[in-house]
N, C-alpha and C positions, 0 to 999 in steps of 0.2 A: 258583388258578386261576377266576378270577369265574364264578359261574352266569349263564346267561344270563335275560336279563330278557324276561318275556311282557309286552307292549303290549296293555292290555285296554282294549275297547269296551263301555260301561257303556248297555245298554237299560234306561230307568226312573232316573228321580232322584228318589223317592219314598221313604218312609220307612225302608224296611230297605236302601235305598242308603246314605242319608244317618247312619244309626244302627249300620250293620253294616259294609258292602263297602266305600265308598271309605275311610274310617279304617285298614282293615285293609290295603288296597293301600297306604297312605301308610305304617304299619307293616313290611309285608314290602315294602321296598323295595329289596332286593336280589335279587327275584324278581317284582315284578311294578310297574308305572308305568302308572295310566291315562294313557289319550293321546286318547279320545275318548268325549261322554257324547249321551245323544240323551233324549229327552223332548218329550212334545206340547204341554208348560207351558214356554214360555220364560223365567219364572222362577224354576222351578224348576233349569233348565239355567243359569242364572247365580248361582243359590245354590249348586250343586252343584260349580259350574269354583272356583269361589273354596274351594273344602274340599278340593279335591287339590292335594299337594303334588309338587314334582319335575317341574314345568313344568304351563305353560296349558295344557286341556287342548282343542281342538277341538271345538265342538257342532252338532247338527244335528235338525230334528225328521225326519226319515226314516230308518226304522232303515235301507234298504238302502246309503244313502250310508254310514253306520256301518260294516256288515257288509263291504262292498266296498274299505274303506280301505285300504291299501297303510301304514297308518300302525297298523294294529289288526293283533296277533297271536292275539287269544281273545277271544270275544265272552261277557260275562254278561248273562244277561236274566232281570231282576226289574221289569219292569212288571206291568198288570195278566193275571193267567192266562189270560184269554179271548184273549191276542197272545202268549202264551209258543212254543204251535207256529209261529205262521205267522212269527215273529222266529228260531227257532230253523232255520225251513228255509232262510231267508235266509242266516242264518251260515253253515250249511253247502253254502250253491250257491256260495261264494266258497271251498270250503275251511276255515273255522274250526273248530274248536274251541268248542263251546259250554257253559257253566254256566248251566241253566236251573233258576231257583226253583222251588221244588215250589209247587202241584203242578204236575208237565210237562205234565199235558193232566186235562181232566176227561170225556171222551170215547173210547172205541176208535180211532173214525174218527182223531181227531186226532192219538194216537197211532203207529198205524202208518204214517199219512203220512210221520210224522217218520221214522221207522225207514224207510221207502224213501227219504227222502232222505239220511238217513246211508250207504246201502248205495252210492248215486252219488257220495260225498263223501273226500275224504280227511281232512276233522273228524269230530269222534265227539261225541255228547252226553254230558254229565256231570249227575246229578239232584241238586239242592243238597239233600238231606235229612241235616243236617249231623251229626245226634245218633248216627249208625250211626259216625261215627269219632271220637268219644269215647273216650280212652284205657281208660277206666272199662268201658263197654261191650264193647269188643271184649275185654275180663277177663273179662265176667262170660256173653260166647258162650260160650269155652272154659269156664268151671268148668262151666257147666251140659252143655256137652259131656261131662264126667269124673264128670258126677253119678247118671249111671245112670238107668231111669225115671221122668218126669217124672209126679208125682201130681194136680199142679192148678195155675194160672198166672193171674194179676190184672195189665191194664194199665191204669193209670188217667191221664187227663189233666182235670183239674179245679182250674182257675187262674181268679184275680180279672181286673178289666178289663185288656186288656193295654195299655190306654193310661196306665195306671199304672205299669206297668215301664217305658215307653218315657218317660215324663216324668221319671223320676227316672235314666234311663243317662248323663245329661251329658252329652250330643251335641247336647243341645235342636233334634230336626228339624222344620222347619217343611213347612206342606202349602198349598200353591199351588191355585187355582184358575181360572187364566186358559185353559182349554178351550175351544176354540170348539166352536157349538153341532154343526156336522157332524162333529167329534170325539167327541161326547157321543153323538150319534146312532147313528155307525157301531162303539164297544163297544154300545151297548144291541143293536143289530143281533147283533153276533157273540155277545154272551153268551146270549140270546136262543136264537139257532139250536146253541150248543153245550150248553145244560141239557136243550131239547127232546130233542136228538139222544141224549145218554145216557141219560136218564130213560124218555122215551118209545118211543125206538126200538130201542135198545143193553138196557137195564134192565127194559123193561116195566113200567113204575112210571107211577104217574098223575102230568102235572107239576101241582104245585099250589103256592103260595108257602111251604106247610111242607117238601113235598119239597125242592123249591128249595134251602131255606137248609139244610137237612141234607145234600146232597151238597156245598156249597160248605163247610160247617165240615166235614165229612172230609177236605176235599181242604187246607183251609186246616191247623188245629189237628190234624187228626188223623192227615195221611200221616205225620208224624215218628212218631207211634206205634205205629202199625199195620205201617211198614216197619221199624222198626226190631223188633216183633214177629215178623215173619216170619223177620230175620235168626235171633233169639236162640232160637225153637224153632219155626218151619216155618210154613206155609199151613194153615191148619184146614181140615176134610172139609166141614164147613156151618156156618151160623149157627143157632142151635137156636132161639133166637127173641131178638127185641129190643124195648126200647119206646125209642122215639124222640118228637122234640118239640123245639124253640124258640120262647123264652128255656127254658133250666131245664138240667139233668143228663140224660143219654141213656147208655142202657146195650144192650149185646149180652153172648150165652153163646156161646161158639166152642165146638163140636164137633171134637176131635182124636181120636188114635186113643190109647184108653188114658186122658184126663183132657179136662178140660174149663178152661175160661178166659172170664175177666168182663173185659168192656171198659164201661169206666166213662168218660165225660168230658163238658164242659160247661163255663160259664163264670156265675159269678154274681158278687156284689158283694165280696166279701170278698178283700182284696190278697195274696192266698197263690197260689203257684204249685207245685201238688201233682201231678207228673209222675215217673211209675216204670212200673218193669216188676218184677215179683216172682213168681221160679218155684220150687215148691217139691218137693222129692225127699223119698224117704224119711230118707235122712241129714243133708241138707243144704238150706240155702235160700239162693237170690241173689235178691239184690236192686239195680237199678240205679236211684238218683234224679237228677232234670234239675232244674236250677235255670232260673229265667229266661235267654234268651240276650242279652237284651239291654244287661246288666248283666255289662260283663265283669270275671273275675275269680274268679267264682262257677261253684265246681267241682261237676263229675258225678261221684258216688261211688258206689263199687261195696260193698254190704254183704253177708256171707259168713256165714252161721252153721252149724255142723256140729255134730252128736253127738258127743261125748268119751268112751272108755272108761270104765268105773267104777274106781276103785281098787281096789288088790286086798285081796279080804274084805269090799269093797262090793257091792250089789246094785244101786244106783241108778247112774243114770247124769246126765250136764251134759252143758253146750253152750258152745261155743266163739264169740265172735264181733268178725271184724273189719269193720275200715271203711278203705277203700282208696281215697287220692284221689291219681290219681297225676300229674296236673299242673293248674294252676290255667292252663292254655291253653284259652279257649273252643271249641267245637265249632267255630263260622264259620272261625277261624281256620286250625285244625286239617284241616277241609274245604277248605279254599284249598291247604292244604302238598299234601294229596293229588291236588288237582286238578293243581297243578305237576306233580310224580311222574307221572301220567297223560299230559298233556301232551309234558313234555320229556323224559323217562326211557321211556313206554312202559310206565306199570303199567298192568295192566286194570285199566278202571273196573268198580266194585261196584255203583254206585246207576248203572245204564244206562236207556236207553228202555226196553227190551227188559225188564227188574225191574219197570218202573213202572206193565206190564198187571198187574200181580197186584194193585198197588194197588185198579186198575180192578175186578177182581174181587169185592175184598174188599168196598169199596163197593157193589156191586151186592147180593152178600149179605148185606147189613149192611139195604138201604134196601126189599131185597125182604122180608127176615124182619118188618118194621115198618111196611109199606105202609097196614096198618090202620089207622093214625094219620091219614092224607093222602087214602087211596084215595077219599072221597067230595067233596072239594072240588077237583075238576078244575079247571083255567082253561080247558081247550080249548074 
């Protein structure tokens, strides 16, 4: 029996569409086929249309034209984050499922608008936090559940320039700049409205260049880390302190019941990818390591260190270490397969719009805890 092929409309033909999504849909051609592309850049549309296999996709600069098309079953939204919710509401208006790249939104107002639209639609929202679908991560979640009381955990994402990894991905993405002045002005207006709504009106944080940069960094790089942290150890009670600021490395200390968690992140010039979550129990340490998702085939691994009993007649103890690589399939591909199961076979959506509310809660807690770094430089 042949599987149902979902016809995909992609809104946003930038780097991630070129490096990740279009090639993956080409590979998963028994489940997906790209039939429509949308972007404000005509050059990007022309370039990406040539990348699509299995037929020439239609192209448009109008998101509503794509969302309303009978040639589209599901919509992938991977354009600028200032337009994620606008396009998501359009997809839901026409009863289409939509996979929206992270961050889903940067303010509560927009998330709740999307949730309200979802209630009136036959479609659903699936948020693209793909690290949570890696088998090694799912195994780590199970291991932590069995390990007993948590003593401490660490969440880290300190990476080199993203352009370094992308340039070595062998996908050779191209950047385009044929945007109209009207497009640029509209995007800037939307961005300004969103960050002011989030920081000033919802978070109670001064709107400065520094706080805007931190909000965007939390929404881009750190959505993956904090979303995975919530799944493996839950939501913290509070943020005890934060040392923020860009460029550079920033950190925060989360308070949980009975233990603390350090969070450290940022970008420097060394082309390494140090992203991991490590959870410490009394007799076991569980660690998940991620590599860059832009180079296919680099595995996500879980390392488990456990205390082992002493030998008869000996008082000393040792430990065992297991490093498990479940698959070389990349998290983006596995995320798409999960999305397919949700749309076609009714599997519940884990990374839902409602789940993303917790991301905003965390960003607010972090920015409030570290606001002394930028509160004196208001742009208002």
